[in-house]
N, C-alpha and C positions, 0 to 999 in steps of 0.2 A: 374621485380619484384617491387611491390610498397613498400615504406618504412613503416614499422609499427611503430605506436606512442606507447609510454608506456602506459600500462593499468593503470587506476586510481584505487583508493581503494573503494571497494564497499562491500556490503553485502546482503544477502537474510534473511529476517526475517519473522517470523510467527506472526501476531497480530490478535487476535479474529478469528482464524480460516483461515485467508487469507494470502497469501504470497505476500511480496513486495520486490523489488530490490531498495535498498537505497544507497546513498553515503552521505559522511559528508557535511553538511551545505544545505541538500536538505528539502524542505518541501514537504510533501505527505497528501493527502486526505485519511482518513480510515473512515469506518463506524462509526456511532456515538458511542463513548465509554461512558457508564454508569460509569464505575469504572475509574476514572482518574489517578490511580496509578498502571498502567499496565506496566510490563516489557516484551519487546519483546523476542521471542525465536530465537536464532541465528541458521540457518540452513547452511549457507556457509559464508566464508569470503575469499575475494580476494584482495591481496595487490601486485600489479605489476604482476609478473609472478607466485608468490606463491599462491596456492589455496587450502584452508581447507574445506572440506566437512564433514559435520557432520553426525553421525549415531545414531539417527536422528538429534541431536544437536551438535554443536561444543563446546568442552570443553574450558573453560577459555576465551571464546569470549563474549564480551559485547557490545551492542549497547545502548547508552544513548540517550533517546528521551526527548522532552519537548513540551507540549501542548501550541500551540500558540493560537488557537481559539477553545473552546470546543463545539461550535454549529455554523454550517454553512450549508445553503441550497444549494443543487446542482441545475443543470438546470431541467426544468420541462420535464418530460417524459409522452408523450400523447400516449394512447392506442385506437385503433379504432377496433371495431368489425363490420363486415358487411356480410350479407348473401344476395346473389343475388336472385331476383325474390320473395323475401318473405317480403319485407319491414322492414327488421331488420337492425337497425343502432344503435350502441352504442358507446359513447365517455367517457373515463375516463382518468385521469391522476394523477400524483403525483410528489413531489419534494423529492428526497432522502435527508436524514440528514447526515452530515459528520462531522468529527472533524479533524481540521488541525494541524499536527504534525511536529515538526522540528527534524531532526537527528543531534544530536550534536557531538557526537564522536563515532568512531568504534574502539574497542580495542580488 
């Protein structure tokens, strides 16, 4: 059997309707936040072998976040439409807008 390494501390949070798995000191990209004073909802907290799952939220659990960069553009996404034998071609693209967030502490 392979030796298991101790699990680190992480949490699953919900921010603007999307879920993210985060750990302390990690930077994540989330959809652009208009309200910069958002507190994440904690759905799960894992610290080593102890795991707390919320119903739907974990009571007395808090994840503190700090906004590092409030506006950042992602990679360009290109969309092509093509229909064979009808001379129809269409090309569009866009760059998604993100906010970079630092997870400071999981408590």
